[in-house]
C-alpha distance (Angstrom), angle and dihedral (degrees) to the residues before:
residue distance angle dihedral
M1 . . .
I2 3.88 . .
Y3 3.69 115.2 .
L4 3.87 129.0 -163.4
C5 3.71 128.0 -162.4
L6 3.81 132.1 -153.2
A7 3.82 103.8 -150.1
T8 3.79 134.4 -157.4
D9 3.91 88.1 -106.4
G10 3.77 87.9 65.2
D11 3.80 96.9 -111.6
L12 3.72 130.6 122.2
Y13 3.73 114.7 -127.4
N14 3.83 131.8 -165.9
L15 3.81 106.4 -132.9
C16 3.85 90.9 -169.6
D17 3.75 129.0 -132.8
C18 3.78 104.5 -20.2
G19 3.88 125.7 175.3
D20 3.75 96.3 -132.4
V21 3.87 141.6 -15.1
E22 3.81 91.2 -84.5
A23 3.85 92.1 54.6
A24 3.97 86.6 48.0
Y25 3.85 89.1 55.5
A26 3.76 89.7 47.3
S27 3.86 89.8 51.3
A28 3.87 89.5 50.5
E29 3.80 90.1 53.4
D30 3.90 92.0 46.5
M31 3.80 87.5 52.0
D32 3.88 90.9 48.7
I33 3.78 90.1 -116.4
E34 3.76 121.0 145.4
P35 3.80 106.8 -145.7
I36 3.79 125.3 -146.6
W37 3.73 93.3 175.2
V38 3.88 133.1 6.3
L39 3.76 117.4 -164.5
T40 3.83 137.3 164.1
A41 3.82 119.5 -101.3
A42 3.84 88.6 -111.2
E43 3.80 89.7 55.0
S44 3.75 90.8 49.0
V45 3.86 90.7 56.0
D46 3.87 88.3 51.9
W47 3.73 90.9 52.8
V48 3.87 90.9 47.9
V49 3.70 88.4 55.2
T50 3.72 96.3 46.5
I51 3.83 91.2 48.0
I52 3.83 92.9 50.5
K53 3.78 92.0 46.8
H54 3.82 88.7 60.4
L55 3.78 94.0 50.1
D56 3.70 111.4 96.3
V57 3.87 95.9 -136.5
P58 3.77 117.3 125.9
A59 3.89 95.9 -143.2
M60 3.74 92.3 54.6
G61 3.82 93.0 77.6
Y62 3.83 89.5 67.9
L63 3.85 89.7 46.8
V64 3.82 90.6 53.2
D65 3.72 93.2 45.0
T66 3.82 87.5 53.2
L67 3.73 94.3 48.2
I68 3.80 96.0 50.0
G69 3.88 95.8 36.6
G70 3.70 96.3 -107.4
K71 3.82 126.9 161.7
D72 3.86 94.2 -67.0
G73 3.81 94.8 39.2
S74 3.72 101.9 46.4
């Protein structure tokens, strides 16, 4: 499973394919990254959709539909 990490430096890092969240934290440590939040790639997509939904930008509706496979993004 692919894990991502939001780090203390404010960047988002790809921790690659880790077996579980503990292995993801170990990968971050091996890469000298101080994680604030470790999440799966699928969870990151859910967060992107949630953030976009809360932005008041008309064109974002299409983007959300595309990301989640809605009527415009099937």
